[in-house]
N, C-alpha and C positions, 0 to 999 in steps of 0.2 A: 897082367896088371891092372885087368878090370876086380879081378880077386882083392889084390893087395889097395885098393882106391875105396872098393868098398868095406872092408875092412881099418881102415886109418875112419873113415867116415862114420862105422860103427863107434869104434872108440873116442872118438871126439863125442859123440850121442850123447852116451855113457858118462862122459865127464864131464857132461855138461850135466847133465839129469843131479850128479852126484856134487855138487855145486851150488844149483841151486836146493838141492835135496836140504844142507846146511845152512843154506841160508835163514835168520829166523823170519816166520810169517809175520807180518805186520796187517792188524784189521785195515780193510779198504773202509775208505771215509762213501759217504752213500754215492757222494759229486765219481765217485772213480767207479764205482761200481756201473752207474748209470754209464758212465762214458765207455767202460768195458764192454756191455752192454749193444749201443748204438754200436761200436766199432762191431762185436759181432751178428748184428744184426744186417749192418753195412758189406760183411762179403758173404754173406745168404743172397743180397741183390744183384740180380745178373746186370750187365757193363747196355744188358739194352733200353735200363730204364738211365740212362744215363747221358751222357754225351762225351765217349772215352774218346772222342779227334778232334785236339784244338782247332782246326782249321774247321771247321764246321760251329763252334761258336763264334769264333771271328764271321764267320760266313751269316750264321743268323743273329748278330746283332747288326751288323750290315743292314741285312733286309729292312727288320724292325725297324730300324733308327731311320734308311729314308723314306720308310711308309708315313711315322710320326709327324717327320718334319712337312709331309705335304696333304697328312688329313689330319692334323689334330685339331682338335675342338678349340675354340679363343675362351677363356673359362677364368673369370678373376680370378681365381687362386693363383692363377700358373701364371698369368699377366703379372700378377706383382712380384710373382716370388721372381722374374725373370728381372724385370725393371725398379726393384726396391735395391737402392746399396745398404740400407742401415740393414745389419746380421740382426740387430734385436728384433726389428716390427717384421723383418722379412720370416725369420724363424714362429713367431708369434703369428701369425696368419695363416704362414701353413697349420702352423698347430690346428687352429678353428677349423679349417677345410675341412682336415684330415679328420676330426671329431663329429662337424657336420657329417660327414658324409657314410659316416656308420650307420648301416642298414639304411640310408636315405637314398635315392636317385636324387643326381647329378641335376636335373631342369628343376625338382623341388628346392635344393640349395642353395640355387643364385642368390636368388632375390634375399633370403633368409641373412646370405653369406655377405650383400651386400648392405643390406640396412646396420647387420652388425657392427662392418670395418667403418661405417659412415661414422656408426654412435661412437665406436670404443675402436680408436686407430693404434692403441699402441697398452702391451698390460700392462701400463699403468691406468691407463685409461678404463681397464676392465675390472682392474682392483677396485679402485672409485667408486666403483658401482653396489649396488643392493642387490639383492639372491634376488628380489621383487621384482625388480626392474630388468634382472637377466634371463627369470621364466615369464614374464612380458613380452620380453623381445623373442623370447624361445618357444611361447607358443604355436601348435599346430605343427611342429616339426616333428614331434614324436620322442618318447627316447626321453624323457625328461631330465634324467638325473645327466645324461649329456651338460648341459646346460651347466646344471651345480657345478661338478669335476672342473669343466674350463675355469668359472668364476673361482669356486678354490686353486686350481692351478697357479691364477694369477696372482690370488690375493699372497699367495706361500713363495712366489716370482718376487714378488714383493718384497718384503718383507726379511726372510732368509737368504735370497737370491742376489741381494741389492738392487735388483732391478732386471741383472741379465739372463735371458733363457738360455738353457743351458744346450750343451757346446758340440757333445757326444752322444753319439745312441746310447748308450750304458746311459748315464746321466740323464738326459730324458727320460727311459725307460723307470728310471732308478726316484726322479725328484720331482713327475707331473704326475696328480692323481688321474685316473681314469685311462693312463697312456701304455698298452702293452706292445708286443714286440713288432707287430706291426705298425704301429701307427709310428714309434720310435723308431723303427726303422725310414719310413716316409720323408717324415717329418727331418731324419739326418739327412736322407739321399739328396730329398730336393731343395731345402731349402740352405744345408749346409755342405754338401757335396761330397760327403763319405761317402764310400764304395764298399754299400748290402745292398744284397737283393731285401725283396720287400713285398711280403704274399699274403694277399688277401681274397678274398671270394675268385676274383673276377683272374686272376693270377695262379689260384690253384686249379681251375679251371683248364689253362690255357698248356699247363706243363702236365695237368693228368693225358692231356689229347696228346702231347706231344712225343710223351715217351709212356704210351697207351699204359698208364699206371689206374688199374682199376683197384685196386685193395681200397678198404675204408678209408677215406678221404681225411677224415676227423680221429683219426688212432695216432697214436703218438709216433710208429716207423715211420706211416705214411708223410705225415706233417715235416718229421727231419730230414729228410728225404726232400721232398720238395723244399724248404728252407736251403740243403744242401744245393740244389740246381737252381734256385734263385741266387746263391751265392756266387757258383761257378756261372754264371750266361749274365753277370750285371758288367755293364761297359766299363772300367776304372774311368774313363774319363767323362762320361755323362751317365754317372749312374741316376740322378734325378729324372732325367730323361725317360734312357731307361726305362727304368721302375715306373714309369708314369705310359710311356706306351706300352707293356705287356699290359697294363690294368686295360687302357685305351680298345687296346687289341679283344681285349675279352669282355670287353662291354659294349661292343658296336659290331665283331666281325666271331669270336670266338663266345658267341650267345650261348646259351642255355637248353633252347628251342633253337632250332630252324638257325643254324650256323650256318656264314655265310663264306664256306672252306673256298668258292672258286675266287672270292677275295680278297683271301689270307697271304701276306706276305712273308709268312715263315711256312710257306705248305708242303717244300719240298724236304721242311725237314722234321715232318709230322709222323709219327709212327701209326697215327689213328686212321689220318687220310690213306695212307698209304694201304691202310688192312681196307678198309672199305673198298679202294680201288683194283686188288687183288680178288675178293670176294666177288666183287662184278664180274671179273674179267671170267672167274670161275665160273660161276650160275652162267654167262654166257653159254662160254665151249660146253657146259653140261644141256642148253639147248639145244645148240646147235651138233651135239653129239660126237664134237669132239678130244672131248675129254682125253688126257693118258691114263691108263686105269694103273699104270707104275708108279706116276706120278700119283695122284688121290691118293695113293698111302702114305704120303710121306707127310711127316709136319710143314704145316704152314711157316713158310718164312717168316713172316713177319710177327709168330709170337715169339715169346720169350724161350728159349731154350732149357732154361732150370724151370722152367713146369710148376711144376707144384710147392716144390721147395721155393720161391722165389716168395718173398715179401710180399715184395709190390701187385704183383700178379689179381688180375678177379679171382674171386672164388665162385665167380657165377658164370654161365656159360655165353658166349658172344650172341648178341643179338641184331641178326642180320638189319630189321624194322627200325632200331633208334643209330647204326651206321657211325660215326665220332663220338654219337650221344650216352654211349657204353661208357665212359670216359667221361667227369670222375663219378664213383660210387657211393652213395651217401646211404646209413645207416635212413630207417624209415621213421618217421617225425614224429617225436609222444605228441599227442593228440592236444593240446591247449585245456585247460584248465575251466571247467564250466562253471562260471559264478552269477548269482541274480543278487541283484541291488537295489530295494528301495530307495528312492528320490523323491524330493517334496520342491515344486517348486512356490516359493512363498513370495507371494505378492501385496504388497502397499502402495499406498498415493504417495508420490515424493511431494517436497513444499513447495514446488512450479507445476505440481498437478501430472508429472508423468509417474507410470510405474517404475516402482521400483523392486529389485528384487533380491532375498536375501542370500548369501553365499557364506562358504564357511572352507575354511585354511588347514587342508592335510598334513599333515603331521611333516617333517624333516626329512623322515630316512623311510624308503620304501616305494610303492609304487608311485606313482605322479606325485616325489614331493615337493613338497610346496605351493603345488598348486589350489586353486581356488576351485570348489564344484557346490551344487548345490546339496544341502542339509541328506545325507542318506545316510541308510542303515545295511551293511550284508544280510541278506535274507540265506537265513542257512537251512530252510526246509519249507514247503509248501506249502503257504499259506493263503486260508479264505480271502476276499479282496476288507470285509470286515477285520480280522486282524492286520492285515497291513495298513488299515488308515487310524490301526488303535498304536501300533507301532511309529507308524510317525508323528501321530496327534502328541506322542508323552515325547517325543524327540526335540519336536518345534518349541513345545511347550517349556520344555528344558531348558532351549538355547535363546528363546524372550522372553521366560517368567511369566509365560501367562497362562488361560487355562480354556486354552480351543473348545470347540467339541468337536468327534468326530465327524460328524452329519458336517461342517464344514469344505471339510477333503475330495476331491471330486480327482475319479480317475482317467487320465490324460489316452494315457497307449504306453509302449515298449520302443525303446530305442537298444538297436542290436551296435555294441561296439567293439572290433577286434583286436584283440592286445599281443604279443609276439607269443605268449602263453598263457591269454585268456580272452575264455570266450565269455563277453560281458554283456547282461542285458540290462538294461538298465528301467525297472517297472515305475514308471511314472505319474505322481501326483500333484494336484495342484491344491492350493490354497486364497483367498483373498481377505485380508486383515483390512476390518475397519478403525477407524483410528484410534490411534491411541496402543499402547502397551506392544510398539514393534521396538523396542530399545535394546537392540541385543545388547547379553547376559555374559558376555565371554570376549576375547581381545582377536581370537581370531575370525571372527563373524565380519562384516558388512552387508551395506547396501547397495548394490550399481545400479546404474539402468540400463536398458538393453543394450545399447549404445555403446556404453562403458563396457559390460562385459565379451561384448567382441574384439575389445583391446588388451581386454585384460590380463593376467596366467593362468586362464582357462583349458581344461583341454580341448579336443575335438569333439570327446562325446560329450563334453558338456553344451559345446555350440550344436549339436547333431538336438540336443534336448529342449534347446531355445528355438530351432527351426521345428521342432512338432507340436511345443504350444501354439508357436503364430500360424502353424497348417491348423489346428484346432479352434474350436469356437472359441470365442472371448469367454471370460470371466466374472460375473459383477460383482461389484466392491461388497454382497453380500453372501459371497459365496458362490450364488445358486448358479450354473451356467443361463444364458441364454435360452431360450426356447428356438426349434427351428421354426420355420415357419410352413403352416399347414398347407403341405398345397392342394390339398384333396375339395377345400372350400373356396379356392378362392377360383373366379370364374375367367377363364379362357379368352383372350381376346381375337379378334379376327386375324387371320395373317393373308398381308396381299402377296399380291404374283412375287415381286419384286424381294419382299422379306424375305421369299422360300429361297430362292437364289442368292441373293445374300446370306442365309444360315449355310448355304451348299457351302459357301466360298468362306463364311470366318466363323462356325457355330462350330463347339466346342468340340461335339460329336460329329467324328464324319459320316456324311452320305452313300449308301453305296451307290455305283455307276448307274444305275438305272433310277436313280431316284434325282438325283445328278439332274441327266440328261432330262428328267421331265419336269422339273421343277426350269430349266434352261426354254425348254419347248412350250411352258404354261407364256412364260414371260413372252414368249416372240408371237404369241397370236394375237 
């Protein structure tokens, strides 16, 4: 009977192959090929890295949301998302928050967000603003192209979408500049209630630890696996809260370093935590000499059974010292590009007697687009200070139409500022201008007072340069530094006993304990 069944099945198989061979072959589109590759990759992934039991998913949602309801931080954008009844304003407000939160800590964003929403409470208000005003509001927040994209997006919503914010994740992704897969999902779930997972850096870390995913978290295979997990886990009734709970968990509990596993609400679902616990038990048994030799040769029950074939397993061995921090694994970061820039602080006396500083505007594209800075020239090779002054003198003469001499330029010092991909060193010089010859020859230049600079659309690097200059000796109007006081020829005044004690308490240089008590003893005599 079994032979007959086998023969029948074999016949069906051959017949099917003949039919498939007879069908005309069509060229697959690029999308179809990619989907097929994803399907193939999925078959190579063990269920160990997923949630095969629906009951586990329901329980995880319950544990996480209960924790979130009790422990969530009260943040202005969360409050607005819950209290704002106008769908358009709610979507706009969440959009602004998500863009600001990209690569920026929550504590930093709160003040910026409150000021932004107070000034531009609707997408129409933002669209009516100028880019200069937007850059000024964004100053100090970093990654300045984000503010520009928000502004461009608001103008697009008003001019092309009749003032209505997109209503789906797909339309958010397609119609708003600067909105990627995560941002669209976050806005869609939080403000529109769309059932979709959202995978940001915090969620990547949580999911990788939950399911012991140790392959390169930036690879396309792992990325798709994480999005599939997020979409499977998201609560259909509270998608926005669930996504925010995952992010909150990653930000406060499942942190990159020093994770608080004992406080984790979904600890029982975490493969990484379970693996650490088993490792600890085995190590303690080994120390006590109780380890079963037969069991020690068996594979770890918390390891993926597919082993090397699995595309989500780590390629590097487990490190006991790292514990759950074995996951996720990331490739080594490329070192930032090193740049050195000549910068000149040009000072003149304003109409009201206050010092004013020359600033120029950067191009509308690229790093710090549209921001204001001191006149600068990128240094392509190491030059002597004489050469540096020559280059800066030529640049300032071009900007102002003057004929300054290099001797007027004074070296101030260096300022280091780290961008995400650039290690920037500003070689700062200064020059004070006499009356006349201070009219700018280009439109993208202006004179600002020191207080105005702090409020202008300038980067943190510019503010560092201002601070450096204020800490250095003030320059005189003829461009020369004031000479420091010659302390060698100053006659020292006799110091009283009380002054010695006061110096011990308030002096800029701290005395040793023996000197301090000696001064106190002298006063009491």
